[in-house]
C-alpha positions, 0 to 999 in steps of 0.5 A: 872077758869072763864066761859064766856057765849057769847050771841047770837042774841043780847041777844034774845032767840035762835029761831032755833037749833044751829049747833054744831060749833056754840054751841061750841062757846057759852061757853068758859072756861078761866083757870088760873095758879092754874087750870093747876096745879090742873089738873096736880095733878089730871091727874099726867101727863103733856101730859094727862093734855094738852090732856084733856084741848084740848078736853075740849076746843072743847067740847060742852057747856054741857061738859064744864059746867060739867068739870068746876063744877067738877074741882071747886068741887075738888079744894074746897074739896082739899083746905078743906083737906089742911086746916085740915092737918094744924091743 
């Protein structure tokens, strides 16, 4: 998964509070195929997986970052578990 951060005000510091609809546009998550497979394995239901992704797309940046880190951590620990089972 890639995390794209859009700079506002041509890279300058934000001088005033941003309204919620602009805050949501600051950060976008771009999933790949493996992310959707992993989410389907986590939530065990395609409908739940698509509902979670719909919620994450419109979530504030803080929630997107937490989701990104949680999924990344799950993928890393899951890959370590698979490697251990092979030996």
